[in-house]
Phi, psi and omega in degrees: 000135176292145173287142181278139175261169175301321179299318179299314182297319175295321179297316177299318176298315182297316177299320178297319176295319177297317182288319183279340188275200181293334178271084184272157180296139174291149181293331172240125180220164185293157187305324184254028180301325180307327181297315182294322180288327176294311178302317178295319182296318181290327174298317175298317184299320184293322177295325175293318176298317180296320178294317180299314176301317180300326186255004179274163177277165174298323179297321178290332176284348184085018176258119184239145176286156182281351181267000000 
């Protein structure tokens, strides 16, 4: 089994929110609809990662000064 990344954790949270929220899964959907849901969850996860990076400190990003 592959190790989960923070991006994976964000995608899981996004998918849970999409399913539980106002945007509910249709009762009838195309056979490969799960692929669209997964892609959407990872798009949200990517946005979450971008925001996290934008607001993180240099130390959190692994950037250290030479002194």
